[in-house]
C-alpha positions as MATLAB code, in Angstrom:
seq = 'XXXXXXXXXXXXXXXXXXXXXXXXXXXXXXXXXXXXXXXXXXXXXXXXXXXXXXXXXXXXXXXXXXXXXXXXXXXXXXXXXXXXXXXXXXXXXXXXXXXXXXXXXXX';
ca = [
       4.325  -50.379   25.362;
       4.698  -46.258   25.622;
       4.187  -43.451   23.511;
       6.207  -40.217   23.000;
       5.272  -37.080   20.472;
       7.714  -35.927   18.560;
       8.432  -32.705   20.597;
       9.790  -34.731   23.730;
      11.048  -37.165   21.235;
      13.480  -34.722   19.353;
      14.395  -32.585   22.833;
      15.177  -35.728   24.196;
      17.603  -36.520   21.210;
      19.037  -32.978   21.263;
      19.803  -33.052   24.424;
      22.781  -35.361   24.069;
      21.352  -37.573   27.039;
      22.308  -40.474   24.842;
      26.158  -40.186   25.455;
      26.761  -43.132   27.492;
      24.176  -45.288   25.473;
      20.862  -44.462   27.854;
      18.290  -45.402   25.244;
      18.734  -46.645   21.536;
      16.812  -45.014   18.711;
      15.664  -47.606   15.621;
      14.215  -46.480   12.619;
      12.274  -49.227   10.619;
      11.340  -47.649    7.570;
      12.558  -49.399    4.475;
      15.955  -48.480    3.070;
      14.857  -45.996    0.401;
      13.443  -43.612    3.081;
      16.119  -44.203    5.051;
      18.374  -42.954    2.557;
      16.255  -40.365    1.684;
      16.530  -38.738    5.202;
      17.077  -39.815    8.406;
      18.033  -38.903   12.170;
      21.622  -38.672   13.695;
      22.182  -41.545   15.816;
      19.453  -43.802   14.892;
      20.147  -47.512   13.575;
      18.587  -48.478   10.405;
      16.390  -51.983   10.979;
      13.576  -51.946    8.484;
      10.249  -53.656    9.951;
      10.921  -56.871    7.635;
      14.093  -57.896    8.690;
      13.356  -57.461   13.126;
      12.540  -60.991   13.368;
      15.760  -62.035   11.977;
      18.031  -59.136   14.595;
      16.469  -60.033   17.231;
      19.596  -61.253   18.973;
      21.077  -57.322   18.024;
      18.735  -55.346   19.789;
      19.927  -54.551   23.360;
      17.170  -55.801   26.210;
      18.535  -53.493   29.201;
      18.126  -49.817   27.553;
      14.936  -47.858   25.899;
      14.006  -48.411   22.415;
      12.822  -45.999   20.704;
      10.917  -47.060   17.236;
      10.072  -44.245   14.963;
       9.464  -44.842   10.619;
       7.603  -42.739    8.662;
       4.330  -41.382   10.360;
       3.680  -44.209   13.640;
       1.938  -46.822   12.325;
       4.893  -49.258   11.585;
       6.606  -48.385   14.722;
       3.966  -49.656   16.952;
       3.298  -52.709   14.763;
       7.515  -53.612   16.023;
       6.956  -52.151   19.461;
       4.120  -55.187   19.763;
       6.135  -57.532   18.065;
       9.110  -57.277   20.006;
       7.009  -56.880   23.303;
       5.978  -60.063   22.426;
       9.448  -61.265   22.212;
      10.647  -60.306   26.053;
      11.241  -56.709   25.042;
       9.803  -54.564   27.830;
      11.156  -51.069   27.662;
       9.681  -49.857   24.075;
       8.729  -46.588   23.513;
       6.680  -46.037   19.902;
       7.648  -42.496   18.591;
       4.407  -41.435   17.757;
       3.846  -39.474   13.948;
       7.083  -40.771   13.091;
       9.520  -39.305   10.706;
       6.618  -36.941    9.225;
       5.564  -35.217   12.546;
       9.734  -34.893   13.835;
      10.960  -33.607   10.349;
       8.834  -30.405   10.718;
      10.043  -29.340   13.967;
      12.706  -26.260   13.762;
      16.077  -27.645   14.727;
      15.418  -31.413   13.364;
      18.876  -32.587   11.943;
      19.312  -34.569    9.691;
      22.469  -37.254    8.930;
];
Protein backbone atom coordinates (compact mmCIF):
# COMPACT_ATOMS: atom_id res chain seq x y z
CA UNK A 1 0.00 0.00 0.00
CA UNK A 2 1.10 3.52 -0.73
CA UNK A 3 0.69 6.63 1.40
CA UNK A 4 -0.26 10.15 0.34
CA UNK A 5 0.05 13.28 2.45
CA UNK A 6 -2.89 15.63 2.97
CA UNK A 7 -1.51 18.39 0.69
CA UNK A 8 -0.99 16.25 -2.43
CA UNK A 9 -4.28 14.45 -1.75
CA UNK A 10 -6.20 17.72 -1.62
CA UNK A 11 -4.45 18.95 -4.78
CA UNK A 12 -5.50 15.75 -6.52
CA UNK A 13 -9.13 16.39 -5.56
CA UNK A 14 -9.00 20.06 -6.50
CA UNK A 15 -7.49 19.39 -9.91
CA UNK A 16 -10.61 17.46 -10.84
CA UNK A 17 -8.65 14.63 -12.41
CA UNK A 18 -11.37 12.18 -11.47
CA UNK A 19 -13.78 13.35 -14.15
CA UNK A 20 -13.49 10.01 -15.93
CA UNK A 21 -13.36 7.83 -12.81
CA UNK A 22 -9.57 7.52 -12.70
CA UNK A 23 -9.71 6.79 -8.95
CA UNK A 24 -12.15 6.30 -6.07
CA UNK A 25 -12.06 7.85 -2.59
CA UNK A 26 -13.53 5.77 0.22
CA UNK A 27 -14.27 7.29 3.64
CA UNK A 28 -14.26 4.52 6.26
CA UNK A 29 -15.33 6.63 9.25
CA UNK A 30 -18.48 5.92 11.21
CA UNK A 31 -21.78 7.45 10.08
CA UNK A 32 -21.81 10.10 12.82
CA UNK A 33 -18.36 11.28 11.66
CA UNK A 34 -19.44 11.27 8.00
CA UNK A 35 -22.61 13.23 8.79
CA UNK A 36 -20.58 15.88 10.62
CA UNK A 37 -18.46 16.58 7.54
CA UNK A 38 -16.95 14.79 4.56
CA UNK A 39 -15.21 15.42 1.28
CA UNK A 40 -17.16 16.01 -1.91
CA UNK A 41 -17.07 13.03 -4.22
CA UNK A 42 -16.18 10.43 -1.62
CA UNK A 43 -18.07 7.23 -0.95
CA UNK A 44 -18.98 6.39 2.62
CA UNK A 45 -18.23 2.77 3.49
CA UNK A 46 -17.72 2.41 7.26
CA UNK A 47 -14.77 0.24 8.22
CA UNK A 48 -16.88 -2.50 9.80
CA UNK A 49 -18.91 -2.92 6.59
CA UNK A 50 -15.93 -3.39 4.24
CA UNK A 51 -15.86 -7.23 4.39
CA UNK A 52 -19.47 -7.46 3.23
CA UNK A 53 -19.02 -4.88 0.49
CA UNK A 54 -15.85 -6.08 -1.23
CA UNK A 55 -17.77 -6.74 -4.43
CA UNK A 56 -18.72 -3.06 -4.65
CA UNK A 57 -15.11 -1.86 -4.78
CA UNK A 58 -13.42 -1.59 -8.16
CA UNK A 59 -10.10 -3.35 -8.60
CA UNK A 60 -9.10 -1.52 -11.77
CA UNK A 61 -8.63 2.01 -10.34
CA UNK A 62 -6.62 3.35 -7.41
CA UNK A 63 -8.56 3.41 -4.13
CA UNK A 64 -7.77 6.32 -1.82
CA UNK A 65 -8.88 5.40 1.70
CA UNK A 66 -9.47 8.06 4.35
CA UNK A 67 -10.65 8.07 7.98
CA UNK A 68 -10.35 10.50 10.87
CA UNK A 69 -6.58 10.28 11.51
CA UNK A 70 -5.19 7.69 9.09
CA UNK A 71 -5.21 4.66 11.41
CA UNK A 72 -8.45 2.94 10.40
CA UNK A 73 -7.80 3.70 6.75
CA UNK A 74 -4.39 2.03 7.00
CA UNK A 75 -6.01 -1.07 8.51
CA UNK A 76 -8.63 -1.10 5.74
CA UNK A 77 -5.88 -0.83 3.11
CA UNK A 78 -4.07 -3.79 4.70
CA UNK A 79 -7.30 -5.81 4.71
CA UNK A 80 -8.05 -4.96 1.09
CA UNK A 81 -4.51 -5.86 0.11
CA UNK A 82 -4.95 -9.28 1.76
CA UNK A 83 -8.08 -9.69 -0.35
CA UNK A 84 -6.40 -9.06 -3.67
CA UNK A 85 -6.63 -5.30 -4.10
CA UNK A 86 -3.39 -3.77 -5.32
CA UNK A 87 -3.95 -0.07 -6.04
CA UNK A 88 -4.39 1.20 -2.47
CA UNK A 89 -3.41 4.61 -1.14
CA UNK A 90 -3.83 5.54 2.52
CA UNK A 91 -4.42 9.24 3.23
CA UNK A 92 -1.93 10.11 5.98
CA UNK A 93 -3.40 12.08 8.87
CA UNK A 94 -6.94 11.49 7.60
CA UNK A 95 -9.67 14.09 7.71
CA UNK A 96 -8.01 15.84 10.66
CA UNK A 97 -5.00 16.70 8.49
CA UNK A 98 -6.95 17.37 5.30
CA UNK A 99 -9.56 19.59 6.94
CA UNK A 100 -6.87 21.89 8.31
CA UNK A 101 -5.78 22.92 4.83
CA UNK A 102 -7.08 26.03 3.11
CA UNK A 103 -9.43 25.53 0.24
CA UNK A 104 -10.99 22.45 1.79
CA UNK A 105 -14.41 21.74 0.30
CA UNK A 106 -17.05 20.08 2.42
CA UNK A 107 -20.03 18.34 0.93
